[in-house]
MARMISE-145086 format. One record per residue (C-alpha): residue in three letters; x, y, z. Coordinates in steps of 0.5 Angstrom, whole numbers, padded with zeros to 4 digits, always signed. Example, Ala and Ser with C-alpha at 12.3 -4.5 7.8 and 13.67 -1.06 7.14 Angstrom:
// residues 2
ALA+0025-0009+0016
SER+0027-0002+0014
// end
This chain:
// residues 372
MET+0006-0111+0153
GLY+0011-0107+0157
ALA+0010-0100+0159
PHE+0016-0098+0155
THR+0013-0101+0149
HIS+0007-0096+0149
VAL+0011-0090+0151
TRP+0016-0092+0145
ARG+0010-0093+0140
ASP+0007-0086+0142
ILE+0014-0083+0141
GLU+0015-0086+0134
GLN+0008-0083+0132
VAL+0011-0076+0134
LEU+0018-0077+0131
PHE+0015-0080+0125
PRO+0008-0077+0123
ASN+0008-0079+0116
ARG+0010-0087+0117
ASP+0004-0091+0115
GLN+0000-0094+0121
HIS-0004-0098+0117
PRO-0011-0094+0119
ILE-0017-0098+0117
PRO-0020-0094+0111
ALA-0027-0091+0111
MET-0032-0095+0106
ASP-0034-0090+0102
GLY-0035-0088+0094
ALA-0035-0094+0091
LEU-0035-0098+0097
THR-0041-0095+0100
PRO-0044-0101+0104
ASN-0051-0103+0101
ASP-0055-0110+0102
LEU-0054-0112+0094
LEU-0051-0119+0096
ASP-0057-0120+0101
HIS-0061-0119+0094
CYS-0058-0124+0090
ARG-0061-0130+0087
VAL-0059-0136+0091
ILE-0057-0142+0087
GLY-0060-0148+0090
GLU-0060-0151+0097
PRO-0054-0149+0101
LEU-0047-0153+0100
PRO-0044-0153+0107
GLY-0037-0151+0107
ALA-0037-0148+0100
ASP-0031-0145+0098
ALA-0028-0144+0091
VAL-0031-0144+0084
ALA-0028-0145+0077
ARG-0031-0145+0070
GLY-0030-0152+0066
PRO-0028-0153+0059
ASP-0035-0155+0058
GLY-0038-0149+0061
ALA-0041-0152+0067
LEU-0039-0149+0074
TYR-0035-0153+0079
VAL-0035-0151+0086
SER-0031-0154+0092
ALA-0035-0156+0099
GLY-0032-0160+0104
PRO-0029-0167+0101
HIS-0033-0166+0094
VAL-0032-0162+0088
TRP-0039-0161+0085
ARG-0041-0160+0078
LEU-0047-0154+0077
SER-0050-0153+0070
GLY-0057-0151+0067
GLU-0061-0145+0067
GLY-0059-0141+0074
PHE-0054-0147+0075
ARG-0059-0151+0079
GLU-0057-0158+0076
ARG-0052-0161+0081
ALA-0048-0167+0082
VAL-0041-0169+0085
PHE-0036-0169+0080
ALA-0030-0171+0085
THR-0028-0173+0092
VAL-0022-0172+0095
GLU-0019-0174+0102
GLY-0019-0167+0106
ALA-0023-0161+0105
ALA-0023-0158+0098
GLY-0021-0151+0097
GLY-0018-0147+0091
LEU-0020-0150+0084
ALA-0017-0149+0077
PHE-0017-0152+0070
HIS-0011-0154+0067
PRO-0010-0152+0059
ASP-0010-0160+0058
GLY-0017-0161+0062
ARG-0015-0163+0068
LEU-0018-0160+0075
LEU-0013-0158+0080
VAL-0016-0158+0087
CYS-0012-0155+0093
VAL-0014-0160+0099
ALA-0013-0158+0106
GLY-0007-0162+0110
ARG-0005-0166+0104
GLY-0003-0161+0098
LEU-0005-0161+0090
ALA-0009-0166+0087
ALA-0009-0166+0079
ILE-0016-0170+0077
ASP-0016-0173+0070
GLY-0023-0178+0070
ASN-0022-0183+0075
SER-0015-0182+0077
GLN-0011-0177+0081
SER-0004-0175+0082
TRP-0001-0171+0087
LEU+0004-0165+0089
GLU+0005-0166+0097
GLN+0011-0162+0098
ALA+0015-0156+0096
GLY+0022-0154+0099
GLY+0022-0160+0104
ARG+0016-0157+0107
GLN+0009-0160+0107
LEU+0003-0157+0103
ARG-0001-0156+0109
CYS-0005-0150+0107
LEU-0006-0149+0100
THR-0011-0143+0098
ASP-0011-0142+0091
VAL-0008-0145+0084
VAL-0008-0142+0077
ALA-0005-0145+0071
ALA-0002-0141+0065
PRO-0003-0142+0058
ASP+0004-0145+0057
GLY+0002-0151+0063
THR+0006-0148+0069
ILE+0002-0148+0075
PHE+0002-0143+0081
LEU+0000-0144+0088
ALA-0001-0140+0094
ASP+0001-0144+0100
ALA-0002-0139+0106
SER+0001-0142+0112
ASP+0006-0147+0115
THR+0003-0148+0121
VAL-0005-0149+0120
THR-0009-0151+0115
ALA-0014-0147+0111
GLU-0020-0148+0116
GLU-0016-0145+0122
TRP-0014-0139+0118
VAL-0016-0134+0124
ARG-0011-0138+0128
ASP-0006-0136+0123
LEU-0008-0128+0124
MET-0008-0128+0131
ALA-0001-0131+0131
LYS+0001-0126+0126
GLY+0003-0131+0122
HIS+0008-0130+0116
SER+0010-0136+0113
GLY+0006-0136+0107
ARG+0009-0138+0100
LEU+0008-0137+0093
ILE+0010-0144+0089
ALA+0011-0146+0081
CYS+0011-0152+0078
GLY+0011-0156+0071
PRO+0005-0159+0068
ALA+0007-0166+0071
LEU+0007-0163+0078
ASP+0015-0163+0077
GLY+0020-0158+0077
VAL+0018-0154+0083
THR+0020-0147+0084
LEU+0019-0143+0090
LEU+0018-0136+0088
ALA+0017-0132+0095
GLU+0016-0134+0102
GLY+0015-0130+0109
LEU+0008-0128+0106
PHE+0002-0126+0110
TYR-0003-0131+0108
PRO-0003-0131+0101
HIS-0010-0133+0099
GLY-0012-0131+0092
LEU-0008-0132+0085
ALA-0010-0129+0078
LEU-0006-0129+0071
THR-0006-0123+0066
ASP-0002-0121+0060
GLY-0003-0128+0057
GLY+0000-0131+0063
LYS+0006-0126+0064
THR+0004-0123+0070
LEU+0002-0126+0077
TRP-0003-0122+0082
PHE-0004-0125+0089
THR-0007-0123+0095
GLU-0004-0122+0102
SER-0010-0123+0107
TRP-0006-0121+0114
ASN-0002-0115+0110
HIS-0009-0113+0107
ARG-0006-0112+0100
LEU-0006-0114+0093
GLY+0000-0115+0089
ARG+0003-0117+0082
ALA+0010-0119+0079
PRO+0012-0122+0073
ALA+0010-0130+0072
ILE+0017-0132+0070
GLY+0018-0138+0074
GLN+0023-0135+0078
ALA+0024-0132+0085
ILE+0020-0125+0086
ARG+0024-0120+0089
LYS+0020-0114+0090
PRO+0013-0115+0088
ASP+0009-0108+0086
VAL+0003-0107+0091
VAL-0003-0105+0087
MET-0008-0104+0092
GLY-0005-0103+0099
ASN-0009-0102+0106
VAL-0015-0106+0104
PRO-0021-0105+0109
GLY-0022-0112+0110
TYR-0018-0119+0109
PRO-0017-0120+0102
ALA-0019-0127+0099
ARG-0019-0130+0092
LEU-0020-0125+0086
SER-0022-0127+0079
PRO-0022-0123+0072
ALA-0027-0118+0070
ALA-0030-0117+0063
GLY-0027-0111+0061
GLY-0021-0111+0065
GLY-0020-0111+0073
PHE-0022-0116+0078
TRP-0027-0118+0082
LEU-0024-0118+0089
THR-0027-0122+0095
LEU-0026-0121+0102
LEU-0027-0126+0108
ALA-0029-0120+0113
VAL-0028-0113+0114
ARG-0023-0110+0119
THR-0025-0107+0126
HIS-0021-0103+0131
LEU-0022-0108+0136
THR-0019-0113+0132
GLU-0013-0108+0130
PHE-0012-0106+0138
VAL-0012-0114+0140
LEU-0007-0115+0135
ARG-0002-0110+0137
GLU-0003-0112+0145
ASP+0001-0118+0144
GLU+0001-0120+0152
TYR-0007-0120+0152
ARG-0007-0124+0145
ARG-0003-0129+0147
GLU-0007-0130+0154
MET-0014-0130+0150
MET-0011-0136+0145
ARG-0009-0140+0151
THR-0015-0140+0155
ILE-0021-0138+0150
PRO-0024-0143+0145
PRO-0022-0140+0138
GLU-0029-0139+0136
LEU-0030-0134+0142
TRP-0023-0130+0140
ILE-0024-0123+0139
GLY-0023-0123+0131
PRO-0026-0124+0125
SER-0031-0129+0123
LEU-0034-0132+0117
ALA-0041-0132+0120
ALA-0045-0130+0126
THR-0046-0136+0131
GLU-0051-0132+0135
ASN-0047-0135+0141
CYS-0049-0131+0147
LEU-0041-0131+0149
GLU-0039-0128+0143
PRO-0035-0122+0144
MET-0038-0115+0143
GLN-0035-0110+0139
PHE-0036-0103+0140
GLY-0044-0102+0138
ASN-0045-0109+0136
ILE-0051-0109+0141
LYS-0058-0110+0140
ALA-0063-0104+0141
LEU-0070-0106+0142
GLY-0068-0113+0139
ILE-0065-0110+0133
GLU-0058-0111+0130
LYS-0056-0104+0127
PRO-0053-0106+0120
TRP-0048-0100+0121
ALA-0045-0103+0127
PRO-0038-0105+0127
PRO-0039-0113+0125
ARG-0035-0119+0127
SER-0037-0122+0120
TYR-0039-0119+0114
GLY-0040-0120+0106
LEU-0036-0116+0101
VAL-0034-0117+0094
VAL-0031-0111+0090
ARG-0030-0110+0083
ILE-0023-0106+0082
ASP-0020-0104+0075
GLU-0013-0105+0073
ASN-0010-0100+0078
GLY-0013-0103+0084
GLU-0019-0097+0084
PRO-0026-0100+0087
ILE-0031-0099+0081
ARG-0037-0103+0085
SER-0038-0107+0091
LEU-0044-0112+0093
HIS-0044-0112+0101
SER-0048-0116+0106
ARG-0048-0112+0112
ARG-0048-0113+0120
GLY-0055-0117+0120
GLY-0055-0120+0113
ILE-0054-0127+0112
HIS-0049-0128+0106
HIS-0042-0127+0110
GLY-0035-0130+0109
ILE-0034-0129+0102
THR-0029-0133+0099
ALA-0030-0133+0091
ALA-0033-0130+0086
LEU-0033-0131+0078
GLU-0037-0128+0072
THR-0041-0132+0068
GLU-0046-0131+0062
GLN-0051-0132+0067
GLY-0049-0127+0072
LEU-0044-0126+0077
VAL-0043-0132+0082
VAL-0041-0131+0089
VAL-0039-0136+0094
SER-0041-0134+0101
LYS-0037-0139+0106
GLY-0040-0136+0112
SER-0047-0139+0110
GLY-0046-0144+0105
ARG-0049-0141+0100
LEU-0048-0140+0092
LEU-0051-0133+0090
LEU-0052-0130+0083
ASP-0052-0123+0081
ILE-0056-0123+0074
ALA-0054-0115+0074
GLU-0047-0118+0072
ALA-0049-0123+0066
ARG-0044-0122+0060
PRO-0048-0120+0054
// end
């Protein structure tokens, strides 16, 4: 980056001191770090690649992991069996009002599974649906999709972040996967979707913009969404309704000053992406690799063989309960040194809050949130 850019940035901050510079907010109050995720009950053996969770009309849980969708049932969801297999990595899940299971498949599109048959939606607006991250169906049968990127698949999300990607789209289609409508485009990695007001309001996250927005779900172009929660301290992923109102919001990782700095230094960032393997980039991760070549992040150095839990993390686990106005009410963390990082989904059930830690491949159960 040239010297002029640095000088202009300094001048800009002097001339426009009230302009939002998107500083990383402190995690305090309801967001105060804790170890609650690491104290949750682990559901069965790990499912490598576990990503999303949905509740079926039969009361069972359906979990996407790799090319499979698993069905979990019984006490503590300990019973599991493969429900369906798709051609690619399965991601976001939802059940249509007519009973079909909707599955986001990396690099392929949307699969609608009805028994042993599968129908597909693979394109929208002349573009391949390469990076579907979430899907939700309204009571009237309308299907809403989050297509996060036009250049990568969901498994390559860190590349889209480091490339400052903003090619994400929100899409709607009919129950027969027809009548495709483009609702919004140019989004910064839309990751999670939810519907409220009987399917009249669409909520969505933008991971790289660190925000949660909403707009009328009328099947037409979204002109100006309402930003409900802006400048989130991490990268928001999926969200699901909470009992009594509000949502459970999951975060891929938390933001750090070093990553924010690298995202501003374009010349350095491009050289890093060109010459260094992605797993060693300075940026967030779903889990610590324990690779000795991992980038250190200010203070994230072992002292006497111990990694301090308050050190700036590369990977982190975080689920936040927010109200209808986007205000945090409660949070569950897995800090630096914990094992349940890279949270991509959470779902409230009668047995407790089910949390998907993609970083560890584990499903967690917080019985404190069991519905009465």
